[in-house]
C-alpha positions as CSV (number, residue, x, y, z in Angstrom):
1,V,-31.2,10.1,-2.9
2,Y,-33.9,9.9,-0.3
3,A,-37.4,11.5,-0.3
4,Q,-38.7,12.7,3.0
5,D,-42.2,13.6,4.0
6,D,-43.2,16.6,6.2
7,S,-42.5,14.7,9.4
8,L,-38.9,14.0,8.1
9,C,-39.6,10.3,7.7
10,I,-38.1,8.5,4.7
11,S,-41.0,7.6,2.5
12,N,-39.2,6.4,-0.7
13,T,-35.8,5.5,-1.8
14,L,-34.8,6.5,-5.4
15,L,-31.7,5.0,-6.9
16,V,-30.1,7.2,-9.5
17,Y,-27.6,5.7,-12.0
18,S,-25.3,7.8,-14.1
19,F,-23.4,6.4,-17.0
20,M,-20.9,8.3,-19.0
21,N,-20.9,8.0,-22.7
22,P,-17.6,6.5,-24.0
23,D,-15.4,9.2,-25.3
24,I,-13.8,7.6,-28.4
25,S,-11.3,8.7,-30.9
26,I,-9.4,7.0,-33.7
27,L,-5.6,6.8,-33.6
28,L,-4.0,6.2,-37.0
29,N,-0.3,5.6,-37.7
30,D,-0.7,7.4,-41.1
31,T,-3.6,9.0,-43.1
32,S,-2.3,8.8,-46.6
33,G,0.0,6.8,-48.9
34,C,0.3,4.9,-52.1
35,M,-1.5,1.6,-52.8
36,P,-1.4,-0.9,-51.4
37,F,-1.6,1.2,-48.3
38,S,-1.6,-0.5,-44.8
39,V,-2.7,1.5,-41.8
40,N,-2.9,0.6,-38.1
41,M,-6.1,1.8,-36.4
42,N,-6.6,2.0,-32.7
43,A,-9.7,2.9,-30.7
44,N,-8.6,5.4,-28.1
45,N,-11.0,5.6,-25.2
46,G,-9.1,4.5,-22.1
47,S,-11.6,1.9,-20.9
48,T,-12.2,-1.8,-21.4
49,G,-15.2,-4.0,-21.9
50,N,-16.5,-2.1,-24.9
51,I,-17.9,-3.4,-28.1
52,Y,-16.2,-2.0,-31.2
53,S,-17.6,-1.8,-34.7
54,W,-15.4,-0.4,-37.5
55,T,-16.7,0.5,-41.0
56,L,-13.6,0.9,-43.1
57,G,-15.0,2.6,-46.2
58,D,-14.1,0.0,-48.7
59,G,-16.8,-2.6,-47.8
60,N,-14.8,-4.2,-45.0
61,N,-15.6,-4.2,-41.3
62,A,-13.9,-5.1,-38.0
63,T,-14.8,-5.6,-34.4
64,Q,-11.5,-5.4,-32.5
65,S,-10.2,-2.3,-30.6
66,S,-7.0,-2.3,-32.7
67,I,-6.8,-3.4,-36.3
68,Q,-4.5,-3.3,-39.3
69,H,-6.1,-2.9,-42.7
70,T,-4.7,-2.7,-46.2
71,Y,-6.4,-0.6,-48.9
72,T,-5.6,-1.9,-52.4
73,T,-7.5,0.6,-54.5
74,A,-6.8,4.4,-54.8
75,G,-9.4,6.7,-53.4
76,N,-10.6,8.5,-50.3
77,Y,-12.0,6.4,-47.5
78,N,-14.2,7.5,-44.6
79,I,-13.7,5.3,-41.5
80,M,-16.4,5.1,-38.9
81,L,-15.9,3.7,-35.4
82,L,-18.9,2.9,-33.2
83,T,-18.2,1.9,-29.6
84,V,-20.7,0.6,-27.0
85,S,-19.7,0.7,-23.3
86,A,-20.6,-2.1,-20.8
87,A,-23.5,0.0,-19.7
88,G,-24.9,0.3,-23.3
89,C,-23.8,3.9,-23.9
90,K,-22.6,4.7,-27.4
91,D,-20.2,7.0,-29.2
92,T,-19.3,7.3,-32.9
93,T,-16.3,9.0,-34.5
94,F,-14.8,9.3,-38.0
95,A,-11.5,9.5,-39.8
96,D,-10.4,9.9,-43.4
97,I,-7.8,7.9,-45.3
98,T,-6.4,8.9,-48.8
99,V,-4.8,6.2,-51.0
100,N,-2.9,7.3,-54.0
101,S,-2.1,5.2,-57.1
């Protein structure tokens, strides 16, 4: 983008950067089962170079894009995934797991 004065001379140069927020979702191989219940979780965003922060609802956390976790206690668990792109843009998504006894 260039700014011109009345004589059509370029007086300033303005650089505009546009960064897209990561568009994240959680892919689960299953959402319910009996304990101990193991589930594979994958961050689905189609890009690389991101930071991942999983909160697994049972006091555990992870930082990889794909994880496997085992729930050993019956209950309903809310999973949160926060991702940060290389440009510093953030997105958060959620999923639910039900573990039966």
